[in-house]
C-alpha positions in Angstrom: -30.8 -35.9 54.8 -33.6 -33.4 54.4 -32.6 -29.9 53.1 -34.7 -27.1 54.4 -36.9 -25.5 51.7 -35.4 -22.1 52.4 -31.9 -23.4 51.4 -33.3 -24.8 48.2 -35.0 -21.5 47.5 -31.8 -19.6 48.2 -29.7 -21.9 46.0 -32.3 -21.5 43.1 -32.2 -17.7 43.5 -28.4 -17.7 43.5 -28.3 -19.8 40.3 -31.0 -17.6 38.7 -28.9 -14.5 39.5 -25.7 -16.1 38.0 -27.6 -17.0 34.8 -29.2 -13.5 34.6 -25.8 -12.0 34.9 -24.4 -14.3 32.3 -27.3 -13.3 29.9 -26.5 -9.6 30.6 -22.8 -10.2 29.9 -23.7 -12.0 26.6 -26.0 -9.2 25.6 -23.3 -6.6 26.4 -21.0 -8.7 24.2 -23.5 -8.9 21.4 -24.1 -5.2 21.5 -20.4 -4.6 21.5 -20.0 -6.8 18.4 -22.9 -5.2 16.7 -21.4 -1.7 17.4 -18.0 -2.9 16.0 -19.8 -4.4 13.0 -21.7 -1.1 12.4 -18.5 0.8 12.4 -17.3 -1.2 9.5 -20.4 0.0 7.4 -19.7 2.7 4.8 -22.1 5.1 6.4 -20.2 4.9 9.6 -17.0 6.1 7.8 -18.6 9.4 6.8 -17.1 12.4 8.6 -18.9 13.6 11.7 -19.8 16.9 10.0 -21.5 15.1 7.1 -23.5 12.9 9.5 -24.6 16.0 11.4 -25.6 17.7 8.1 -27.7 14.6 7.2 -29.4 14.6 10.6 -30.3 18.2 10.2 -32.3 17.3 7.0 -34.6 15.0 9.1 -38.0 16.7 9.3 -38.6 18.2 12.7 -42.2 17.3 12.5 -44.2 14.4 11.3 -47.9 14.0 10.8 -47.9 11.2 13.3 -45.0 11.8 15.7 -43.9 15.4 16.7 -40.4 14.4 17.5 -39.8 12.3 14.4 -36.2 13.7 14.0 -35.2 12.4 17.5 -35.3 8.8 16.2 -31.7 9.3 14.8 -30.5 9.0 18.4 -32.1 5.5 18.5 -30.4 4.1 15.4 -27.1 3.0 16.7 -24.4 4.0 19.2 -22.4 6.0 16.8 -25.4 8.0 15.6 -26.5 8.7 19.2 -23.1 9.9 20.2 -22.8 12.2 17.2 -26.5 13.5 17.6 -26.1 14.3 21.2 -23.0 16.3 20.4 -24.4 18.1 17.5 -25.6 21.5 19.0 -27.4 22.6 15.9 -29.7 19.5 16.1 -31.1 20.8 19.4 -31.3 24.5 18.5 -35.1 24.7 18.3 -36.4 23.7 21.6 -39.8 22.1 21.8 -41.7 23.9 24.4 -44.7 21.6 24.4 -42.5 19.4 26.7 -40.8 21.8 29.1 -38.4 19.2 30.5 -37.3 18.4 26.9 -37.0 22.0 26.2 -34.6 22.6 29.0 -32.5 19.7 27.9 -32.5 20.9 24.3 -31.3 24.4 25.4 -28.6 22.6 27.3 -27.5 20.4 24.4 -27.6 23.3 21.9 -24.5 24.7 23.7 -23.7 27.9 21.8 -25.5 27.2 18.5 -27.8 29.9 17.1 -31.1 29.4 18.9 -34.7 29.5 17.5 -37.4 30.3 20.1 -40.8 29.4 18.7 -44.3 29.3 20.3 -47.2 28.6 18.0 -50.9 28.1 18.7 -50.5 24.4 19.0 -48.6 25.1 22.2 -50.8 25.2 25.4 -49.3 28.1 27.2 -49.4 26.7 30.7 -47.3 28.3 33.4 -44.7 25.6 32.9 -44.5 26.4 29.1 -44.2 30.1 29.8 -41.4 29.5 32.3 -39.6 27.3 29.8 -39.9 29.9 27.0 -38.7 32.7 29.4 -35.6 30.6 30.0 -35.1 30.2 26.3 -35.4 34.0 25.8 -32.6 34.6 28.3 -30.3 33.2 25.7 -30.5 36.4 23.7 -26.7 36.6 22.9 -27.2 33.5 20.6 -30.8 33.7 19.5 -31.2 33.7 15.7 -35.1 33.7 15.5 -38.0 34.6 17.7 -41.4 33.5 16.6 -44.1 34.0 19.2 -48.0 33.7 18.7 -49.7 34.4 22.0 -52.5 36.5 23.6 -51.6 40.0 24.7 -51.4 38.9 28.4 -49.0 35.9 27.6 -47.0 38.2 25.2 -46.4 40.6 28.1 -45.3 37.6 30.3 -43.0 36.4 27.7 -41.4 39.7 26.7 -41.5 41.8 29.8 -38.0 40.8 30.7 -36.4 40.8 27.3 -34.2 43.9 27.7 -30.7 42.6 26.6 -29.2 43.1 23.1 -29.7 40.4 20.5 -26.5 40.7 18.4 -27.4 37.7 16.2 -31.2 38.0 15.8 -32.2 37.9 12.2 -35.9 37.1 12.3 -38.6 38.6 14.6 -42.2 37.3 14.3 -44.7 38.5 16.9 -48.4 37.8 16.6 -50.6 39.0 19.6 -53.6 36.9 18.6 -57.2 37.8 19.4 -56.2 41.4 20.2 -57.0 43.4 17.0 -58.8 46.0 19.1 -55.9 46.7 21.4 -52.4 45.9 20.2 -49.5 44.8 22.3 -47.0 47.7 22.5 -43.4 46.9 22.4 -41.4 48.9 24.9 -38.6 51.1 23.8 -36.1 49.0 25.9 -37.2 45.7 24.0 -34.0 43.8 23.1 -32.1 46.7 24.6 -32.8 48.6 21.4 -29.9 46.6 19.8 -30.4 43.9 17.1 -27.9 44.8 14.4 -28.4 41.7 12.3 -32.3 41.9 12.1 -33.6 41.7 8.5 -37.0 40.1 8.8 -39.8 41.7 11.0 -43.3 40.4 11.0 -45.7 42.0 13.5 -49.5 41.3 13.9 -51.4 43.3 16.5 -48.1 44.5 17.9 -47.2 48.2 17.9 -43.7 49.2 17.1 -42.8 52.8 16.8 -41.7 53.7 13.2 -38.8 55.6 14.8 -37.5 52.3 16.2 -34.0 51.2 15.3 -35.4 47.7 14.4 -36.9 49.3 11.3 -33.6 49.6 9.6 -31.7 47.6 6.9 -34.7 45.2 6.6 -35.3 42.8 3.8 -38.8 41.8 4.8 -41.3 43.9 6.7 -44.9 42.8 7.5 -47.0 44.9 9.9 -50.7 44.3 10.4 -53.1 46.0 12.8 -50.3 47.8 14.8 -52.9 50.1 16.4 -52.5 53.9 17.0 -50.7 56.0 16.6 -50.2 55.8 12.9 -46.9 57.1 11.5 -46.6 60.5 10.1 -45.6 60.6 6.4 -42.2 61.9 7.5 -41.6 59.1 10.0 -42.8 56.6 7.3 -40.4 57.8 4.6 -37.5 58.1 6.9 -38.1 54.5 8.0 -38.3 53.1 4.5 -35.3 55.1 3.4 -33.4 53.2 6.0 -34.4 49.9 4.2 -32.7 50.2 0.7 -32.5 46.3 0.4 -36.2 45.8 1.2 -37.7 43.1 -0.9 -41.2 42.4 0.7 -43.4 45.1 2.2 -46.8 44.1 3.6 -48.8 46.7 5.5 -52.4 46.5 6.7 -53.9 49.4 8.7 -50.4 50.7 9.1 -50.2 53.6 6.6 -49.8 57.3 7.2 -53.1 59.1 6.9 -51.7 62.7 6.2 -49.5 64.1 3.6 -47.9 66.6 6.0 -44.2 66.6 6.1 -41.7 69.1 7.6 -39.7 71.1 5.2 -36.5 69.3 6.1 -38.1 65.9 5.4 -38.0 64.0 2.1 -41.4 63.8 0.3 -40.8 60.4 -1.3 -38.7 57.2 -1.0 -37.3 54.9 -3.6 -37.4 51.0 -2.9 -35.3 49.7 -5.8 -35.1 46.1 -4.6 -38.8 45.7 -3.8 -40.2 42.4 -5.3 -43.6 42.2 -3.5 -45.9 44.8 -2.1 -49.2 44.5 -0.3 -50.9 47.4 1.3 -54.4 47.7 2.8 -56.1 50.7 4.2 -58.5 53.5 3.4 -58.5 54.8 -0.2 -56.9 58.1 0.9 -54.1 56.2 2.8 -53.4 54.1 -0.2 -53.2 57.2 -2.4 -50.7 58.8 0.0 -48.6 55.7 -0.1 -48.6 55.2 -3.8 -47.8 58.8 -4.5 -44.8 59.0 -2.2 -43.2 55.6 -2.6 -41.5 54.6 -5.8 -42.3 50.9 -6.8 -40.0 49.3 -9.3 -41.6 47.9 -12.5 -40.7 44.3 -11.6 -42.5 44.3 -8.3 -45.8 42.4 -7.7 -48.4 44.9 -6.4 -51.5 44.2 -4.4 -53.6 47.1 -3.1 -56.7 46.6 -1.0 -58.6 50.0 -0.4 -61.6 50.7 1.6 -63.5 53.4 -0.1 -65.9 56.0 1.3 -69.3 55.5 -0.3 -68.7 56.6 -3.9 -71.7 58.9 -4.2 -72.1 61.2 -7.1 -69.6 64.1 -7.0 -67.7 62.5 -4.1 -63.9 62.4 -4.0 -63.7 58.7 -4.4 -63.4 58.5 -8.2 -60.7 61.1 -8.1 -58.7 59.2 -5.6 -59.1 56.0 -7.5 -57.8 57.8 -10.6 -54.9 59.2 -8.6 -53.9 55.8 -7.3 -54.0 54.2 -10.7 -52.0 57.0 -12.3 -49.1 56.2 -10.0 -49.2 52.4 -10.5 -46.0 51.1 -12.1 -47.9 49.8 -15.2 -49.5 53.2 -15.9 -46.6 55.5 -14.9 -45.3 55.6 -18.4 -48.1 58.1 -19.2 -47.6 60.1 -16.1 -45.0 62.8 -15.6 -43.8 62.0 -12.1 -41.4 64.1 -10.0 -39.5 60.9 -8.9 -38.0 59.6 -12.0 -39.0 58.2 -15.4 -39.4 54.5 -16.0 -38.0 52.2 -18.6 -39.3 48.7 -19.3 -42.8 49.2 -18.0 -44.3 45.7 -17.8 -47.0 44.8 -20.3 -50.4 43.5 -19.4 -51.4 40.4 -21.4 -54.1 39.0 -19.1 -56.8 41.0 -17.3 -59.5 40.0 -14.8 -62.2 42.4 -13.9 -64.6 41.4 -11.1 -67.6 43.6 -10.3 -69.9 42.9 -7.5 -72.2 44.9 -5.3 -69.6 45.9 -2.8 -66.3 45.3 -4.6 -64.3 46.0 -7.7 -61.3 43.7 -8.3 -58.8 44.3 -11.1 -56.0 41.7 -11.5 -53.4 41.8 -14.3 -50.8 39.3 -15.6 -47.7 40.3 -17.6 -46.9 36.9 -19.1 -49.1 35.3 -21.8 -48.2 31.8 -20.7 -49.9 32.3 -17.4 -52.3 35.0 -18.4 -55.3 33.1 -19.6 -58.1 34.1 -17.3 -60.5 31.5 -18.9 -58.3 28.7 -17.3 -56.9 30.5 -14.3 -60.0 32.2 -13.2 -62.8 30.0 -14.5 -66.2 31.1 -13.4 -66.8 27.9 -11.5 -63.7 28.5 -9.4 -64.0 30.5 -6.3 -60.3 30.4 -5.3 -57.2 31.0 -7.3 -53.9 29.5 -6.6 -51.4 31.8 -5.1 -48.9 30.8 -7.7 -51.3 32.2 -10.3 -51.7 35.6 -8.7 -51.2 38.5 -11.0 -48.4 41.0 -11.0 -51.0 43.7 -10.2 -54.1 43.3 -8.1 -56.3 46.2 -7.1 -59.3 45.7 -4.7 -61.8 48.4 -4.0 -64.4 47.9 -1.3 -67.4 49.9 -0.1 -70.2 49.3 2.3 -73.3 49.9 0.2 -74.4 49.3 -3.3 -73.9 51.9 -5.9 -75.8 52.8 -9.1 -74.8 51.0 -12.3 -73.9 54.3 -13.9 -71.5 55.3 -11.1 -70.1 51.7 -11.0 -69.2 51.9 -14.6 -67.6 55.3 -14.1 -65.3 53.7 -11.4 -64.5 50.9 -13.8 -63.5 53.5 -16.4 -61.4 55.4 -13.8 -59.4 52.3 -13.1 -59.0 50.5 -16.4 -58.6 53.5 -18.8 -55.1 54.2 -17.3 -53.8 50.6 -17.8 -51.6 49.9 -20.9 -53.8 47.3 -22.6 -52.7 47.5 -26.2 -50.9 44.2 -25.8 -53.7 42.5 -23.9 -54.4 39.0 -25.1 -56.9 37.6 -22.6 -59.7 39.4 -20.8 -62.2 38.0 -18.2 -65.1 40.2 -17.0 -67.3 39.0 -14.2 -69.9 41.5 -13.3 -73.4 41.9 -11.7 -74.0 45.2 -13.6 -74.8 45.5 -17.3 -71.9 47.1 -19.2 -72.8 49.0 -22.4 -70.5 49.2 -25.4 -69.5 52.9 -24.8 -68.4 52.1 -21.2 -66.4 49.1 -22.4 -64.6 51.3 -25.0 -63.8 53.9 -22.5 -62.5 51.4 -20.0 -60.5 49.1 -22.3 -60.1 50.7 -25.7 -60.3 48.8 -28.9 -57.9 46.1 -27.7 -56.2 45.4 -31.1 -54.4 42.3 -30.0 -57.0 40.6 -27.8 -57.6 36.9 -28.6 -59.9 35.7 -25.9 -62.7 37.6 -24.1 -64.9 35.9 -21.5 -67.9 37.7 -20.2 -69.6 36.3 -17.2 -72.9 38.4 -17.3 -75.5 39.4 -19.8 -73.3 41.9 -21.5 -71.5 39.6 -24.0 -73.1 41.2 -27.1 -72.3 44.7 -26.0 -68.7 43.9 -25.3 -68.2 42.2 -28.7 -69.8 45.1 -30.5 -67.4 47.5 -28.7 -64.4 45.4 -29.8 -65.7 44.8 -33.3 -68.1 47.5 -34.4 -68.7 46.0 -37.8 -68.5 42.2 -37.2 -68.1 40.0 -40.2 -69.1 36.9 -38.2 -72.4 36.2 -36.4 -72.4 37.0 -32.7 -74.3 34.6 -30.4 -76.2 36.5 -27.6 -76.8 33.2 -25.8 -73.2 32.6 -24.9 -71.3 34.5 -22.2 -68.0 33.7 -23.8 -66.5 34.5 -27.2 -63.2 34.0 -29.0 -62.1 36.6 -31.4 -60.2 35.9 -34.6 
């Protein structure tokens, strides 16, 4: 009896389907057995809270795989279930993948949310829409970090008018817009972010009367654009930050000393640990004479000077700034308060070029060896080796050697250098012995002096007028007994 081919084919297909189903059943059984076996492992008996904490320690970025942390959901059934139900693990949406970002916002439930957009993100319309959805979660946003052009910043923030009761960190960088800053509207965040302690703004203008400039621990403001704050606004804002630890201002200083009679003329920042200010020399002088800096703070001042011609006001302003520096305030009668425990300077670097004078000081001898930290062959110094005081003065044209030496004396003569151990001078101008004595004194405790110029002999003569040992004029470095 002949069986039609179609019947044979149907019978074969039926058997294949049954076998495939048996394979699936066995695979399900194997997976179930493996899952039960995994549950017997010690790691599976850890509390859910502990496993969640471990998952949170997985780096959120890898050199080779952006979503490296998500692999925890592929380890086993238990890990996947716990990870999918751990809101904190999904609380930083990745907006490079809008669909993933929507899902992460959903899985984060009510966990504090971080909204972050960095230059690596191509701000396509879909990405902008996804970020806008994330910013609507203001009642639970903990951190906002946006780096975007002015146009995209407007698209992202134009609808952000609700209060942010749990916002702690605000970082906005309107990139490529130094000429015209992005202006934050008065109704931004509804004017209400009571937990905000960290504000970092670049090319974004925020009024100094803003309620966001209160109770901060960290404030960085670069290129905010006009109008600049009045001295009264500036002092009132800083007075509202008694716990401020880091202050970083570039082109954001008051340019006038005018204050109303009912306004304070100075402000005390007792918790300040790190200060960086950059502006014109007159702006830096206004700041340094109206803001009290504690002796323990690290200070970096970068001042743009008018051309320091003869009889100009530049040397006087430089002298004024230096007199109010923390390290030299022990010799100045201030109206703010007297200081105790003025830090000593044990290492000093002086760099003199055609358009710049840099003074950097260290207070600890263990890290204050300029010959190793600032070797002439090194063009960059490690941030960890930065001094406790750094003063940079810049001008647009070269000055005469005589006037340059006068500027060096105006700065260095006010510094307490009697405990100085290590000195490095790198200069493009000759320094005579008289100028050196006026600038640095006799330096009774100095151990190592490094001169990167042709002035080594003059410097040694200034330090040791009657040398008992021969002095080599061929070497640019000498070690004193």
